[in-house]
C-alpha positions as CSV (number, residue, x, y, z in Angstrom):
1,M,-6.4,6.3,-8.1
2,V,-5.0,3.0,-9.4
3,A,-7.4,0.1,-9.7
4,P,-7.3,-2.5,-6.9
5,L,-4.8,-5.3,-7.7
6,R,-6.5,-8.6,-8.2
7,R,-5.0,-12.0,-8.7
8,T,-6.0,-14.7,-11.2
9,P,-6.7,-18.3,-10.2
10,S,-3.4,-19.4,-11.7
11,M,-1.6,-16.9,-9.5
12,A,-3.4,-18.2,-6.5
13,A,-2.6,-21.8,-7.3
14,S,1.0,-21.2,-7.9
15,T,1.5,-19.4,-4.5
16,G,-1.0,-21.4,-2.4
17,H,-2.9,-18.3,-1.4
18,S,-6.5,-17.2,-1.9
19,C,-7.3,-15.2,-5.0
20,T,-9.9,-13.2,-3.2
21,A,-9.8,-9.5,-4.0
22,P,-7.8,-7.5,-1.4
23,G,-9.6,-6.1,1.5
24,R,-9.2,-5.2,5.1
25,G,-9.2,-8.7,6.4
26,T,-7.7,-10.5,3.4
27,P,-3.9,-10.8,3.1
28,S,-4.2,-11.7,-0.6
29,L,-1.4,-9.4,-1.8
30,L,1.1,-9.9,0.9
31,P,3.4,-12.4,-0.9
32,R,3.7,-10.3,-4.0
33,L,3.7,-7.0,-2.2
34,E,6.9,-8.0,-0.4
35,Y,8.7,-8.9,-3.7
36,C,7.5,-5.8,-5.5
37,R,7.9,-3.3,-2.6
38,P,9.9,-0.6,-4.5
39,V,7.4,-0.5,-7.4
40,I,4.4,-0.7,-5.1
41,T,5.8,2.2,-3.0
42,A,6.3,4.4,-6.1
43,V,2.8,3.7,-7.4
44,L,1.2,4.4,-4.0
45,L,3.1,7.6,-3.5
46,E,2.0,8.8,-6.9
47,N,-1.6,7.8,-6.6
48,V,-2.4,8.2,-2.9
49,L,-0.5,11.2,-1.6
50,V,-1.5,14.7,-2.7
51,S,0.8,16.2,-5.3
52,D,3.9,18.2,-4.4
53,C,4.7,16.3,-1.3
54,Y,8.4,16.0,-2.3
55,T,9.0,19.4,-3.9
56,D,11.4,22.0,-2.3
57,T,8.5,23.7,-0.5
58,L,6.9,20.4,0.6
59,S,3.6,22.1,0.0
60,G,1.7,18.8,-0.4
61,C,3.1,17.6,2.9
62,H,1.8,20.7,4.6
63,V,-1.6,20.1,3.1
64,E,-1.7,16.5,4.3
65,Q,-0.7,17.5,7.8
66,R,-3.4,20.2,8.0
67,V,-6.0,17.8,6.8
68,F,-4.9,15.3,9.4
69,K,-4.9,17.9,12.2
70,D,-8.5,18.9,11.3
71,L,-9.6,15.3,11.2
72,L,-8.0,14.6,14.6
73,A,-10.0,17.5,16.1
74,K,-13.2,16.1,14.6
75,K,-12.7,12.4,15.3
76,C,-10.7,12.6,18.5
77,P,-11.5,16.0,20.1
78,R,-10.3,15.2,23.6
79,I,-6.9,14.1,22.3
80,A,-6.6,17.1,19.9
81,A,-7.5,19.6,22.6
82,H,-5.1,18.1,25.1
83,L,-2.2,18.0,22.6
84,E,-2.9,21.6,21.5
85,A,-2.8,22.8,25.1
86,M,0.6,21.1,25.5
87,G,1.8,22.8,22.4
88,F,2.3,19.5,20.6
89,D,2.3,19.6,16.8
90,V,1.0,16.3,15.4
91,S,3.2,16.7,12.3
92,L,6.2,15.8,14.5
93,V,5.1,12.2,14.2
94,A,2.6,12.1,11.4
95,T,4.8,13.6,8.7
96,E,6.9,10.5,8.5
97,W,3.8,8.3,8.6
98,F,2.4,9.9,5.5
99,L,5.6,10.5,3.5
100,C,6.7,6.9,4.0
101,L,3.2,5.4,4.0
102,F,4.0,3.9,7.5
103,S,6.9,1.8,6.1
104,K,9.3,3.3,8.6
105,S,6.9,3.1,11.5
106,L,4.9,-0.1,11.4
107,P,6.2,-3.7,11.3
108,S,6.7,-5.0,7.8
109,E,3.6,-7.3,7.7
110,T,1.4,-4.6,9.1
111,T,2.7,-2.1,6.6
112,L,1.9,-4.5,3.7
113,R,-1.6,-5.0,4.9
114,V,-2.2,-1.3,5.1
115,W,-0.9,-1.0,1.6
116,D,-3.2,-3.8,0.5
117,V,-6.2,-1.8,1.8
118,L,-4.8,1.5,0.3
119,F,-4.9,-0.1,-3.2
120,N,-8.5,-1.1,-2.6
121,E,-9.9,2.0,-0.8
122,G,-7.7,4.9,-1.5
123,A,-6.1,7.7,0.5
124,K,-8.7,7.8,3.2
125,V,-7.0,4.7,4.6
126,L,-3.9,6.7,5.6
127,F,-6.0,9.0,7.7
128,H,-8.0,6.1,9.2
129,V,-4.8,4.4,10.3
130,A,-3.1,7.5,11.6
131,L,-6.2,8.5,13.6
132,A,-6.5,4.9,15.0
133,I,-2.9,5.0,16.3
134,F,-3.8,8.1,18.3
135,K,-7.1,6.8,19.4
136,M,-5.7,3.4,20.6
137,R,-3.6,5.3,23.1
138,E,-6.1,7.9,24.1
139,D,-6.1,7.2,27.8
140,D,-2.3,7.3,28.0
141,L,-2.1,10.5,25.8
142,L,-4.6,12.3,28.0
143,R,-2.5,11.6,31.1
144,I,0.9,12.8,30.0
145,Q,2.1,16.4,30.1
146,H,5.4,16.4,28.2
147,I,5.8,16.5,24.4
148,G,8.7,14.0,24.6
149,D,6.3,11.5,26.2
150,V,3.8,11.9,23.4
151,I,6.4,11.0,20.8
152,D,7.7,8.0,22.9
153,I,4.2,6.6,23.3
154,L,3.3,6.9,19.6
155,Q,6.6,5.5,18.4
156,T,6.4,2.6,20.8
157,T,2.8,1.9,19.7
158,T,3.6,1.9,16.0
159,H,6.7,-0.2,16.3
160,H,4.7,-2.9,18.2
161,L,1.6,-3.1,16.1
162,Y,2.3,-6.6,14.9
163,D,-1.3,-7.6,14.5
164,P,-2.6,-5.9,11.3
165,D,-6.1,-7.1,11.9
166,E,-6.3,-5.3,15.2
167,L,-5.1,-2.1,13.7
168,L,-7.3,-2.1,10.6
169,T,-10.4,-3.2,12.6
170,F,-9.8,-0.4,15.0
171,A,-9.2,2.1,12.2
172,F,-12.5,1.4,10.5
173,D,-14.7,0.4,13.4
174,K,-13.7,3.0,16.0
175,I,-12.9,6.1,13.9
176,G,-16.2,6.3,12.1
177,S,-17.1,6.9,8.5
178,M,-14.8,8.9,6.2
179,T,-15.1,9.0,2.5
180,T,-12.5,9.6,-0.2
181,N,-14.6,12.5,-1.3
182,T,-14.3,14.0,2.2
183,I,-10.5,13.8,2.0
184,T,-10.5,15.4,-1.5
185,K,-12.6,18.3,-0.3
186,E,-10.4,18.8,2.8
187,R,-7.2,18.7,0.7
188,K,-8.6,21.3,-1.7
189,K,-9.5,23.6,1.2
190,Q,-6.2,23.3,2.9
191,E,-4.2,23.6,-0.4
192,T,-5.6,27.1,-0.8
193,V,-4.4,28.1,2.7
194,V,-1.0,26.5,2.3
195,M,-0.3,28.1,-1.1
196,A,-1.3,31.5,0.3
197,E,1.1,31.1,3.2
198,L,3.9,30.0,0.8
199,D,3.2,33.0,-1.4
200,Q,3.4,35.3,1.6
201,R,6.7,33.7,2.7
202,I,8.2,34.1,-0.8
203,R,7.1,37.8,-0.9
204,R,8.7,38.4,2.5
205,L,12.0,36.8,1.5
206,S,12.0,38.8,-1.7
207,T,11.5,42.0,0.2
208,L,14.3,41.1,2.6
209,N,16.7,40.3,-0.3
210,M,15.8,43.7,-1.9
211,D,16.5,45.5,1.3
212,G,19.8,43.7,1.8
């Protein structure tokens, strides 16, 4: 994990912003994050997401989605049970959240604040925020019965989360404790399962090719 970005007093003086270290409630990095967005994105992708998220097999992506699904069942059991009964796969919405670090889902300022906290607290922030989005709309999600409505609700929610303080406060106060060590352990567990499934798939394809 990369070290948290910190600003020197001279940097703060030149921009007129506080030089406080970045945190959940401190928009200290926002001006510079906006200018450095491409570089910041590359660093975050390399240091926050599990490896192999962008390979041909997308194995890392499958790991992240399995971890998120398990956490949803633990942190939001009513939502998870209802969505499973509907046959809704959370990866339909969460895959883009993780692969793009919310940059295609959340408003720009909110995205930058999430990234700010990502630098400071690591990968667990992705899961906190993703879980919060579901939890914020729990009552609505429990009422609906159609998969399309689930997608509409979650997309509408993310696109209108203009208050980063509201989202981050909810993510850490309402979801409960979750450590980086917990995420690491979950990833390792799911990686074993994903790699076994990929191996089986490759073997089946190889057999089919031989038979053909």
